[in-house]
Backbone as JSON, one array per atom type, in Angstrom:
{
  "sequence": "MGQVESDGLSPEDMQKYPAEITEDKMKKKLSPQEYKCLRRAGTEAPRTGKYGSFFPKTGYFKCKACDFPLYSAGSKFKDSGWDAYDKCFFTGDDAHILLRGGVGRAEAACANCGSHLGHVFYNEGHTKTNERH",
  "N": [[-43.86, -30.5, -2.08], [-44.35, -29.74, 1.28], [-47.02, -28.56, 3.45], [-46.94, -25.39, 5.01], [-46.86, -24.37, 8.34], [-47.58, -22.5, 11.33], [-47.66, -21.94, 14.86], [-49.82, -20.38, 15.02], [-51.88, -17.68, 16.29], [-51.4, -16.45, 19.56], [-53.39, -16.58, 22.6], [-53.06, -14.1, 23.85], [-52.34, -12.46, 21.68], [-54.76, -12.53, 20.28], [-56.41, -10.91, 21.78], [-55.8, -8.36, 21.02], [-57.26, -7.34, 18.9], [-60.05, -5.66, 17.3], [-62.43, -7.18, 16.72], [-64.55, -9.14, 18.6], [-64.49, -12.13, 18.9], [-64.75, -15.31, 20.05], [-62.51, -18.13, 20.26], [-63.9, -20.51, 20.36], [-66.29, -19.8, 19.05], [-65.21, -19.26, 16.56], [-64.33, -21.8, 15.81], [-66.78, -23.06, 15.49], [-67.92, -21.6, 13.41], [-66.13, -21.82, 11.23], [-64.87, -24.19, 8.81], [-62.92, -27.18, 9.5], [-60.53, -27.03, 7.91], [-60.53, -24.31, 7.14], [-60.31, -23.14, 9.67], [-57.78, -24.11, 10.42], [-56.14, -22.8, 8.52], [-56.79, -20.01, 8.81], [-56.69, -19.48, 11.63], [-54.55, -20.87, 12.63], [-52.48, -20.43, 10.97], [-52.05, -22.12, 8.8], [-51.56, -23.58, 5.49], [-53.37, -23.88, 2.53], [-53.47, -26.37, -0.03], [-52.11, -25.66, -3.29], [-54.23, -24.48, -5.93], [-56.63, -25.48, -4.91], [-58.44, -23.9, -3.7], [-61.67, -22.47, -3.25], [-62.31, -20.11, -4.62], [-60.47, -19.74, -6.65], [-60.77, -19.55, -9.45], [-62.49, -17.49, -9.71], [-63.35, -14.35, -10.69], [-64.68, -11.61, -10.12], [-66.19, -8.58, -11.44], [-66.9, -6.42, -9.91], [-67.25, -5.39, -6.44], [-66.0, -6.94, -3.39], [-63.58, -8.89, -1.55], [-63.84, -10.62, 1.5], [-62.86, -11.19, 4.94], [-63.04, -14.49, 5.96], [-63.41, -15.27, 8.55], [-64.4, -13.05, 10.04], [-65.82, -11.34, 8.38], [-64.78, -8.88, 7.51], [-63.98, -6.35, 5.15], [-61.41, -6.91, 2.76], [-59.97, -7.06, 0.22], [-60.4, -5.44, -2.92], [-62.45, -6.4, -5.71], [-61.24, -5.78, -8.12], [-58.54, -5.91, -7.57], [-57.66, -8.49, -7.68], [-55.74, -11.05, -9.23], [-54.62, -13.5, -11.67], [-52.51, -16.05, -10.57], [-50.13, -18.17, -9.08], [-51.64, -20.41, -8.29], [-52.87, -19.91, -5.89], [-55.28, -17.65, -4.49], [-54.69, -14.33, -5.52], [-53.71, -10.96, -4.98], [-53.11, -7.51, -5.79], [-52.99, -5.36, -4.11], [-54.13, -4.11, -0.9], [-57.43, -3.45, 0.44], [-57.86, -1.08, 2.05], [-55.49, 1.31, 3.21], [-52.75, 2.69, 5.18], [-53.68, 4.56, 8.08], [-56.2, 3.47, 8.14], [-55.92, 0.82, 7.56], [-56.85, -2.43, 6.53], [-55.53, -4.71, 6.56], [-52.95, -6.14, 8.36], [-49.43, -6.18, 8.45], [-46.77, -8.35, 9.15], [-43.53, -8.08, 9.63], [-40.39, -8.92, 7.88], [-38.12, -9.3, 5.15], [-38.59, -8.85, 1.79], [-40.84, -10.41, 1.96], [-43.9, -10.56, 3.87], [-45.98, -11.58, 6.61], [-49.48, -11.59, 6.3], [-52.31, -10.35, 8.01], [-55.72, -10.21, 9.11], [-56.91, -7.08, 10.05], [-59.02, -6.76, 11.73], [-59.69, -9.16, 13.13], [-57.37, -10.62, 13.38], [-56.84, -12.9, 11.92], [-54.92, -15.18, 9.97], [-53.86, -14.44, 6.71], [-52.19, -15.21, 4.77], [-49.33, -14.38, 2.83], [-47.47, -11.43, 1.89], [-45.68, -10.6, -0.92], [-42.88, -8.84, -2.12], [-41.53, -6.73, -4.73], [-41.37, -8.46, -6.99], [-42.1, -7.97, -9.54], [-44.46, -8.73, -10.83], [-46.79, -7.22, -10.77], [-48.33, -3.92, -11.09], [-48.2, -2.58, -8.67], [-46.11, -3.8, -7.5], [-46.43, -5.67, -5.56], [-47.55, -8.77, -4.22], [-50.19, -10.27, -2.89]],
  "CA": [[-43.59, -29.57, -1.01], [-45.32, -29.85, 2.36], [-47.7, -27.35, 3.85], [-46.24, -24.63, 6.03], [-47.73, -23.97, 9.45], [-46.98, -21.98, 12.55], [-48.54, -22.22, 15.99], [-50.94, -19.45, 14.96], [-51.87, -16.57, 17.21], [-51.58, -16.79, 20.97], [-54.55, -15.91, 23.2], [-52.71, -12.7, 24.1], [-52.44, -11.77, 20.4], [-56.17, -12.43, 19.9], [-57.05, -9.83, 22.53], [-55.37, -7.08, 20.47], [-58.04, -7.01, 17.73], [-61.39, -5.15, 17.6], [-63.48, -8.21, 16.68], [-64.62, -9.92, 19.84], [-64.98, -13.45, 18.53], [-63.99, -16.31, 20.79], [-62.02, -19.24, 19.45], [-65.0, -21.48, 20.27], [-67.18, -19.35, 17.98], [-64.47, -19.44, 15.3], [-64.35, -23.23, 15.48], [-68.13, -23.39, 15.03], [-68.19, -20.89, 12.16], [-65.22, -22.22, 10.16], [-64.59, -25.61, 8.61], [-61.6, -27.51, 10.08], [-59.48, -26.51, 7.04], [-60.54, -22.85, 7.27], [-59.76, -22.84, 11.0], [-56.34, -24.39, 10.35], [-55.48, -21.75, 7.74], [-57.01, -18.67, 9.36], [-56.37, -19.31, 13.04], [-53.3, -21.57, 12.96], [-51.52, -20.04, 9.91], [-51.8, -23.21, 7.86], [-51.61, -23.24, 4.07], [-54.09, -24.85, 1.72], [-52.72, -26.81, -1.21], [-52.39, -24.81, -4.45], [-55.32, -24.81, -6.85], [-57.73, -26.16, -4.24], [-59.33, -22.89, -3.13], [-63.0, -22.32, -3.83], [-62.42, -18.91, -5.45], [-59.31, -19.63, -7.52], [-61.17, -19.18, -10.82], [-63.56, -16.5, -9.56], [-62.83, -13.01, -10.92], [-65.8, -10.68, -10.31], [-65.85, -7.24, -11.94], [-67.15, -5.46, -8.84], [-67.37, -5.95, -5.1], [-64.78, -7.12, -2.62], [-63.37, -10.15, -0.84], [-63.83, -10.33, 2.93], [-62.3, -12.19, 5.84], [-63.97, -15.58, 6.21], [-63.63, -15.39, 9.99], [-65.14, -11.93, 10.66], [-66.53, -10.58, 7.34], [-64.16, -7.57, 7.32], [-63.51, -6.18, 3.76], [-59.95, -7.01, 2.66], [-59.46, -6.78, -1.12], [-61.4, -5.13, -3.94], [-62.5, -7.39, -6.79], [-60.29, -5.35, -9.15], [-57.13, -6.14, -7.2], [-57.34, -9.91, -7.82], [-55.16, -11.45, -10.51], [-54.28, -14.92, -11.78], [-51.14, -16.25, -10.11], [-49.51, -19.49, -9.03], [-52.46, -21.46, -7.7], [-53.6, -19.37, -4.75], [-55.85, -16.34, -4.79], [-53.63, -13.32, -5.44], [-54.17, -9.58, -5.08], [-51.95, -6.62, -5.9], [-53.04, -4.35, -3.04], [-55.22, -4.31, 0.04], [-58.59, -2.58, 0.29], [-57.56, 0.2, 2.68], [-54.1, 1.39, 3.67], [-52.47, 3.75, 6.15], [-54.33, 4.44, 9.39], [-57.42, 2.69, 7.98], [-55.53, -0.46, 6.97], [-57.66, -3.6, 6.87], [-54.59, -5.82, 6.62], [-51.72, -5.86, 9.11], [-48.28, -6.92, 7.94], [-45.8, -8.69, 10.19], [-42.14, -8.16, 9.25], [-39.75, -9.73, 6.86], [-37.56, -8.65, 3.98], [-39.02, -9.56, 0.61], [-42.2, -10.9, 2.19], [-44.43, -10.33, 5.21], [-47.22, -12.28, 6.88], [-50.64, -10.71, 6.28], [-53.35, -10.74, 8.96], [-56.89, -9.35, 9.15], [-56.77, -6.07, 11.09], [-60.18, -6.8, 12.61], [-59.72, -10.34, 14.01], [-56.04, -11.21, 13.49], [-56.71, -14.16, 11.18], [-53.83, -15.31, 9.0], [-54.35, -14.32, 5.34], [-51.13, -15.62, 3.84], [-48.15, -13.53, 2.83], [-47.3, -10.41, 0.85], [-44.34, -10.67, -1.52], [-42.53, -7.55, -2.69], [-40.5, -6.55, -5.76], [-41.26, -9.57, -7.92], [-42.35, -7.46, -10.89], [-45.67, -9.3, -11.42], [-47.91, -6.28, -10.73], [-48.01, -2.48, -11.11], [-47.89, -2.16, -7.31], [-44.93, -4.57, -7.1], [-46.81, -6.47, -4.41], [-48.4, -9.93, -4.48], [-50.81, -10.71, -1.64]],
  "C": [[-44.7, -29.68, 0.03], [-45.96, -28.52, 2.67], [-46.95, -26.7, 5.01], [-47.24, -24.21, 7.1], [-46.91, -23.31, 10.54], [-47.95, -22.36, 13.67], [-49.76, -21.31, 15.98], [-50.79, -18.36, 16.0], [-52.12, -17.04, 18.64], [-52.85, -16.12, 21.49], [-54.28, -14.44, 23.49], [-52.8, -11.88, 22.81], [-53.9, -11.54, 20.02], [-56.86, -11.27, 20.6], [-56.71, -8.45, 21.97], [-56.25, -6.58, 19.33], [-59.46, -6.58, 18.11], [-62.49, -6.21, 17.62], [-63.43, -9.04, 17.95], [-65.27, -11.26, 19.53], [-64.12, -14.48, 19.25], [-63.51, -17.41, 19.84], [-63.09, -20.33, 19.33], [-65.97, -21.1, 19.15], [-66.52, -19.52, 16.62], [-64.52, -20.9, 14.87], [-65.72, -23.67, 14.98], [-68.42, -22.79, 13.66], [-67.39, -21.46, 10.98], [-65.13, -23.73, 10.03], [-63.24, -25.92, 9.25], [-60.44, -26.96, 9.23], [-59.39, -24.99, 7.13], [-59.94, -22.44, 8.61], [-58.24, -23.02, 11.0], [-55.61, -23.26, 9.63], [-55.59, -20.39, 8.42], [-56.52, -18.48, 10.79], [-55.08, -19.98, 13.48], [-52.23, -21.36, 11.88], [-51.12, -21.21, 9.02], [-51.89, -22.72, 6.43], [-52.4, -24.3, 3.33], [-53.23, -25.22, 0.51], [-53.06, -25.9, -2.39], [-53.5, -25.38, -5.31], [-56.46, -25.6, -6.22], [-58.75, -25.18, -3.68], [-60.61, -22.72, -3.94], [-63.09, -21.16, -4.83], [-61.25, -18.72, -6.41], [-59.63, -19.17, -8.93], [-62.25, -18.11, -10.82], [-62.98, -15.1, -9.64], [-63.99, -12.04, -11.16], [-65.31, -9.31, -10.77], [-66.0, -6.18, -10.84], [-67.21, -6.18, -7.5], [-66.02, -6.09, -4.41], [-64.75, -8.51, -1.99], [-63.22, -9.81, 0.64], [-63.22, -11.48, 3.71], [-63.37, -13.24, 6.13], [-64.32, -15.68, 7.7], [-64.53, -14.29, 10.55], [-65.88, -11.03, 9.67], [-65.99, -9.17, 7.1], [-63.68, -7.45, 5.87], [-61.98, -6.15, 3.7], [-59.4, -6.56, 1.31], [-60.59, -6.44, -2.07], [-61.34, -6.2, -5.02], [-61.45, -7.06, -7.86], [-58.84, -5.61, -8.82], [-56.71, -7.59, -7.38], [-56.75, -10.18, -9.2], [-54.78, -12.92, -10.48], [-52.8, -15.08, -11.43], [-50.8, -17.73, -10.09], [-50.36, -20.6, -8.41], [-53.22, -21.04, -6.46], [-54.25, -18.07, -5.19], [-54.77, -15.3, -4.6], [-54.21, -11.94, -5.71], [-52.96, -8.68, -5.14], [-51.94, -5.48, -4.89], [-54.21, -4.64, -2.12], [-56.28, -3.22, -0.13], [-58.34, -1.18, 0.84], [-56.13, 0.17, 3.19], [-53.95, 2.51, 4.71], [-53.15, 3.5, 7.48], [-55.6, 3.6, 9.34], [-57.14, 1.3, 7.42], [-56.44, -1.59, 7.46], [-56.8, -4.85, 6.94], [-53.35, -5.36, 7.38], [-50.62, -6.73, 8.55], [-47.28, -7.13, 9.06], [-44.47, -9.02, 9.53], [-41.65, -9.03, 8.13], [-39.25, -8.91, 5.7], [-37.97, -9.48, 2.77], [-40.41, -10.14, 0.73], [-42.6, -10.61, 3.63], [-45.69, -11.17, 5.38], [-48.35, -11.26, 6.9], [-51.69, -11.26, 7.25], [-54.5, -9.74, 8.86], [-56.74, -8.37, 10.32], [-57.93, -6.1, 12.08], [-60.15, -7.97, 13.59], [-58.37, -11.04, 14.14], [-55.85, -12.49, 12.71], [-55.61, -14.08, 10.12], [-54.42, -15.29, 7.58], [-53.33, -14.8, 4.32], [-49.95, -14.68, 3.96], [-48.22, -12.5, 1.72], [-45.85, -10.5, 0.39], [-44.09, -9.35, -2.24], [-41.49, -7.69, -3.8], [-40.29, -7.75, -6.66], [-41.49, -9.15, -9.36], [-43.58, -8.02, -11.55], [-46.81, -8.3, -11.56], [-47.42, -4.84, -10.8], [-47.6, -1.99, -9.72], [-46.61, -2.81, -6.78], [-45.17, -5.32, -5.79], [-47.67, -7.64, -4.9], [-48.89, -10.44, -3.14], [-51.38, -12.09, -1.85]]
}
């Protein structure tokens, strides 16, 4: 199966987020693969991620692009080859993850900088929350 990509976020979309990080700064901060995934909605191959086998007892996972807290350590679980979480760090008005439409799944983005985080799948029955991020 090939990797899925979109055109990423437009410059107009980028202006909607609190983090004021230019794309030039993002390109300098991120590796080419990180930039492709986070800023162009690319997908890394399964079982290639640096933290796939990393399951800390405490702490949180943050956005690689802007350091915004996204998921608590306790929400991570072993899944199909990508890092997987059963809920986001904050919800409601304080949400740290924005979801963009879809039935059965939605695209997840960092609420601080708009970076692509993957997708959220619903009603699969793998978790107590019935969500897989």
